[in-house]
C-alpha positions as CSV (number, residue, x, y, z in Angstrom):
1,M,12.5,21.1,-17.0
2,I,11.4,22.5,-13.5
3,R,10.6,19.7,-11.1
4,K,7.9,20.4,-8.6
5,P,8.3,19.2,-5.1
6,V,7.0,15.7,-4.2
7,D,5.2,16.5,-1.0
8,T,3.2,19.7,-2.0
9,G,0.4,19.2,1.1
10,D,0.2,22.1,3.8
11,P,2.3,20.8,6.8
12,H,-0.3,21.9,8.9
13,R,-3.0,19.5,7.4
14,L,-0.6,16.5,7.4
15,Y,0.3,17.1,11.0
16,T,-3.5,17.3,11.8
17,V,-4.4,14.3,9.4
18,T,-1.5,12.1,11.4
19,G,-2.3,13.7,15.1
20,G,1.2,14.6,15.2
21,R,2.9,11.5,14.4
22,S,5.8,11.1,12.0
23,H,5.9,7.2,11.6
24,A,3.6,4.4,11.5
25,G,5.0,2.7,14.6
26,D,5.4,-1.2,14.1
27,V,3.3,-1.7,11.0
28,R,5.3,-2.8,8.3
29,L,3.9,-1.8,4.8
30,D,5.4,-2.0,1.4
31,L,4.3,0.2,-1.5
32,V,2.8,-2.7,-3.3
33,T,1.1,-4.1,0.0
34,L,-2.6,-5.0,-0.8
35,I,-5.4,-3.3,1.7
36,V,-8.7,-4.8,2.2
37,S,-11.4,-3.3,3.8
38,E,-13.1,-5.4,6.7
39,C,-15.9,-3.3,7.7
40,R,-18.0,0.0,6.0
41,P,-17.2,3.5,7.5
42,T,-18.8,4.5,10.6
43,E,-20.3,7.9,11.4
44,G,-17.8,10.2,12.9
45,M,-14.7,8.5,11.4
46,Q,-11.8,10.8,10.2
47,S,-12.5,11.6,6.7
48,E,-9.3,10.1,5.2
49,H,-10.0,6.8,7.0
50,T,-13.6,6.8,5.6
51,R,-12.1,7.1,2.0
52,I,-9.6,4.5,2.7
53,L,-12.1,1.9,3.7
54,E,-14.3,2.9,0.4
55,L,-11.3,2.5,-1.6
56,C,-10.2,-0.6,-0.2
57,R,-13.6,-2.4,-0.8
58,H,-11.3,-4.5,-3.1
59,P,-7.4,-5.2,-2.8
60,T,-5.8,-2.0,-3.2
61,A,-2.0,-1.3,-3.4
62,V,-0.6,1.4,-0.5
63,V,0.6,3.3,-3.3
64,E,-2.6,3.5,-5.3
65,I,-4.1,4.6,-1.7
66,A,-1.5,7.4,-1.4
67,A,-2.1,8.4,-5.1
68,D,-5.9,8.6,-4.7
69,L,-5.7,10.5,-1.5
70,Q,-3.2,12.9,-2.8
71,L,-1.0,12.5,0.5
72,P,2.4,11.3,1.2
73,I,3.4,7.4,1.4
74,T,4.2,8.3,5.4
75,V,1.1,9.8,6.0
76,V,-1.1,7.3,4.4
77,K,0.9,4.3,6.4
78,I,0.2,6.2,9.6
79,L,-3.3,6.3,8.7
80,L,-3.3,2.6,7.8
81,G,-1.5,1.7,10.9
82,D,-4.6,3.2,12.7
83,L,-7.0,1.0,10.6
84,L,-4.7,-2.2,11.2
85,T,-4.8,-1.8,14.7
86,A,-8.5,-1.1,14.9
87,G,-9.3,-4.4,12.6
88,R,-10.7,-2.3,9.9
89,V,-8.4,-3.3,7.2
90,T,-6.2,-6.3,6.6
91,A,-2.9,-6.3,4.8
92,R,-1.7,-8.8,2.2
93,N,2.0,-8.4,2.3
94,P,3.9,-9.3,-1.0
95,R,5.5,-12.6,-1.4
96,P,9.0,-12.5,-0.6
97,A,11.4,-13.2,-3.5
98,A,12.4,-17.0,-4.0
99,E,15.5,-18.4,-2.7
100,H,18.0,-19.4,-4.9
101,G,17.5,-22.9,-4.5
102,D,13.9,-22.6,-5.4
103,T,14.4,-21.0,-8.9
104,P,13.4,-23.5,-11.8
105,D,16.5,-25.3,-13.9
106,S,17.8,-23.0,-16.2
107,A,17.5,-26.1,-19.0
108,L,13.8,-26.3,-17.9
109,L,13.4,-22.7,-19.0
110,K,15.3,-23.0,-22.0
111,E,13.0,-25.7,-23.3
112,V,10.2,-23.7,-22.4
113,L,11.5,-20.5,-24.4
114,I,12.0,-22.9,-27.5
115,G,8.3,-24.3,-27.0
116,L,7.0,-20.7,-26.7
117,R,8.9,-19.5,-30.0
118,N,7.6,-22.8,-31.8
119,L,4.0,-21.8,-31.2
């Protein structure tokens, strides 16, 4: 089986899209972070920013945005960083995993499992 390279985008285009930046700065976005538009696109905006605002009318994961735009995740994170800084989108980060002490008692889980099986 022959595998294609993951990033098939033209490096010159990617450089132009990001303005030559290679990282999103202080913006921390996970692949499953949900992005929501806070405004409509305005005239003169970069086409990728416009498309992101249109895609994110409803909560959309970062990975879905990258897939739709057909751009590498790092490029999408840079674009999202621009929009976050401008206040045009908000990010809803996933909840951190529960602490060990916050997990339900195993006896309770067994009772629930038995109850489900009896249904």
